[in-house]
N, C-alpha and C positions, 0 to 999 in steps of 0.2 A: 383594419385589418384583422385578421382572426389572429390567435396566438398558435404559434407552431405547435405542429401535433408531435414532433419527433424531432431528435436534433442527429447530426452525426459529424465525427470527428476523429479523424487519424490520429495515434499515440503522438504523432510529431508537431502537429497544430495544438497544442495542449501546454499552456505556456508551464516553466519551472518558474518555482517561487523566485520572489525577488533576494531572500537571505538563503543563501548556500551555505552549507555547513561543510568545513573542509572534512576531507578522509571519507566524506559519506555520500552515495550515489545518489545523482538528481532524482527528482521524482517527479512526477506530471503530476497537475493540480484537478485532478478528474473530476471531483464531486464539485468544486468549484465553478469547474468551465462546464460543467450543465446546468449549474444550480440546485444539484440534489442535495433533500432537504430531509431524507426518512434515512438513509445509513450514509457510512464514511468510504471513501473508494479513492486509492491514488496508483498512481502506475512509477515502479522504478525500476531503474536503466542501470547497468552497470557493465564493465567488461571482467572476464574472467580473474579471479580473486580480489574482485573489489566487494565491498560489503554492501548488499541490497539494502537490510533492511537490519539496523542494528540492534543486540540482545536487550528485550524489554519483556514484561509482563503487562497486561491491560488492569491490574487490580486497581485504579481508580477510576480505567471509566466501565470497569465492569462487561467490555465487549469481550466476543466471541470474535475470531477471525476467520476468512476464508484466502488463501494464496492461490492463484493461478499460475504456472508459470505460461507465461504468452509466449517466449521465444527464449531460446539458448537453453539454458541446462542449470540450476541451480543446487546448493544444499542448505537445506532447509532442517536448521536448529530447534530440538522439542523438546524441553527438560532434560536435557543431558546426551539426548540423541540425535544422530545427525538422519535425516531423509533424504536422499537423491532424488532429483526430483525434474525430469526430463519436461522439454517442450509439451504441453498439452495436461501437465498434472495438480491436480487440485490436492490442497494440505488444509484439513479444517482444524481449527484450534478451538473450540468451545468453553474451553477453562481458564478463566482470566491468567491464574495465578500462574500456569506455564509461561519459562522463560522461553521468548520465539527470537527469533533473526533468521539471517538468509544471508549465504556469500552466491556471486556470480560464478559457475564454471565454467561458461564458455565466453565467449566475446559476443556482445549484442545480447545479452541474457534482460528479458524484460519481465516483471514480476509484477501483477496485478492482486493489491490487498482491499477486501471487500470488510467493513466490522460494523459492530452496531451491539447495543444491550439490548439482550431478549425481552420484553415483553415493555418497553421504555421509549419515551419519545427519542428520538435521534437530537445532541446538541453535539454541536461542532467543539472538538476539543480547546482546550487554552494551547495544548500544543500547534493545531494546524494552523490557529489564528496569529500567532506568534512568530512560526516558520513563517508566512504568507506575509511577514508584516503589518498585521490588521490592528496590533497591541501597542 
């Protein structure tokens, strides 16, 4: 049988990790679901007022990140500023040193995050491995 030329999944079909973190939004392991090896990607889901993505930098991975609000509305924090991001908004963060994070402003907010280090072969982060229970 020939290898599949493409894969399709609704966000609800992508499992959340085995290790849930109290007080943090559940995320869907998109990269793992599809077996993506060239970049990191995950979807975070939360209700109004809940943290989607905790404040962090990408200094250790050197990743640049692209956030996309697929549903709802988010407040995306970037180096001390906040961007109001309604559904359909992209926010690109090229500098790994910028502290970034996001909070849901509407019920059923879904934020998709894509990342990778420019010019480098993608490696699964230790954070993802630990969160998924691979370590």
